[in-house]
C-alpha angles and dihedrals in degrees: 000000000000092000090055092052091050091049093050090045088057092048092052090043092055090047090051091051093048093050092045090052090050090052095046096046095037095233110180120230122196123189116184092339091310118120111221108226118242094234089064090063090048091054092045092048092052094044095046091046092053092048090049093051093046092051093046092044092051090055097048094048092061093048095048096058116101 
């Protein structure tokens, strides 16, 4: 089960980085003629980063107990 948490943590971490890069470099995204606002990527980057850290933190806590 720990390997699955680490894998999902990585997936959310990559998503957080991609959305943060979009926000920093102001890359426009258009879906069906609708411009996705930049603040949406900021919120997603923060949320995905928090989820990634929670998943990764949950894994390391179990391994550090003696």
